[in-house]
Every structure is written in C-alpha cells, then in structure tokens.
C-alpha positions, 0 to 999 in steps of 0.5 A: 533505509526506506520506511514503510507504513503497514496496516490491516484489518482483522481479515488481513492480519495474518498477511500483514504480520508475514509481510512486515517480517518479509520486508524487515528481512529485506532491509526495510524499516516498518511502521506497523499501525495495526491491527494487532490481532484477529479481533474484528476492527474497522478497516478505515481506521488502519487504512487512514493511518497508513495513508496519512503517514505516507501523505505527511512524508513520515514514510516513503510507502504504505502497504495495506491488507484486508480481505479483498484489498478494495476497502483499504484502497478506497479509504487510502485514496481519500487522503490527499497525496495518496495514490493507492493501487489494489494489486493482484499480480506483480504486473499490476504492481509494477504498472502502478509504480511505473505509470501512476507513481502509486505510493500505497499498495493494497492486497487482499488476503482472501484473493492471493496466496501469501507467496504471491502477496510477497512477490506483489509487494516486492515488485511494487517497492522495487519498481521506479516511477517512469515519469515522462509522459506519465508525470502530467497524468499524475499531476492531473490526478492531484489537481482533482484533489486540490493538492 
C-alpha cells in the first residue's frame, strides 16, 4: 500500500481534509502532518514536515495544499531529495511525474475546484516516471543540491 504524507496551512485545510478522505477511499495510506483546523498557521512548518517525510523515505509521495500551492512548493523544494510541483491541471500533474519524477504535488485551494484538485492528485499518483532521457535531467537537478 502506498503511503502519502499530506499537509496544509489554514488556507488549504478544507481541501487537505477532503483529499485525505479521497485518497484513503482509493486505497492509499495517509500520514497527516497537519494543520488540523482553520486557525492561522505558517505554511513552511507543514510543507517541511511533508517534504522531510518524503526525503527520508518514510512515505512514497507528498501532497500539500495552501491558498495558491506556491508557498508550500517553494518550501518543499528546499529539502534535498524533494521535487515538488505546483499543478493546476491534470496534464501538469502527469508531466511532473513523467518528465521530472516529482515526488510531491502541491495545489492551491483558491485556484482550482475540489473536484479538479482530486483529479490532479489522482493523475499525479497514477502516472509513472518515464525515465530514459529524463533520468539524466533529474540527476542534474540532484547534482545542484548536492544529493
């Protein structure tokens, strides 16, 4: 069973809750790192927790939600070994996996509908990395961070 770390700030809390339920119903095991309410919090705390879980190999993938998906993506990408992609369409999610071997997806609660967010996350999780010519590019990304 694939395990996914999921997290959000207050602006992404509602979608995080819905996405966690959606993923559980679709056979994924969820590690919810918070936040656990609509109270204002700092998104870097939760993005870092998800990213570290992915980088440490505790989980296979991460899902992050904030208002735009941008702040959590920037934060997650600071963690060595994480390739976070902020996606607003299913096609972006598929390409993030196929070409970049992304291991964290971020979405913005203020930018996409809940149904779209579910479809985007599902497309991300169901798409394999193509490898081949993309492998050397991902290796170059890792070389920049000293992996």
